[in-house]
N, C-alpha and C positions, 0 to 999 in steps of 0.2 A: 504494500500500500504506500503510495507516494502522496505527498502534499502538493497541491497546486499553488500557484502564486497568491491567490486570494487567501487561502488557508495560512500561508506563511505570514501575511500581513496581520492576521488576527491573533497571532501568538502573543501572549502577554507574559512578561517575566515577573517573578516575585521579588519582593524586597526581603533581604536577609539582614539580620542584626549580627554584625561581625564583632570580633574582639577589638578591632581597631576603633570601631564606632563607640563601643562601650568604654574603652580607655579614654577616648577624647571627651566623652560626656563626663566621666569621672574627674578628669583634669579640669574641665570647665567649672564643675560644681566646687571643686577644691579652691580654684582661683577666686571664684565669686565669694566663697566663705572667708577666705583669707583677706580679701579686699574689705569685706564687711567688718571683720575684726579690727583691721587697721583704722578704718574710719571711726568705728565705735570707740577704740582706745584714744584716738585723737580728740574726739568730742568729750570723753570723760576727763582727759587731762586738762583740756581747756576749761571745762566746767568746774573742776576742783582746783584750778590754778596751780597744778603741779607740773612743772616743765623740767626737762633735762637740758642743761646747758653744756 
């Protein structure tokens, strides 16, 4: 059984979650959390007037 040209155009591929994708999502979440901690620490130091010179 062979596929004709019309059948070949109708083939749809599936999306797969790869380890590379999961690793990049994990790094993105880690980066966002670290950035949030940095901003939060800066705000807390400013609010408490405790600066490191």
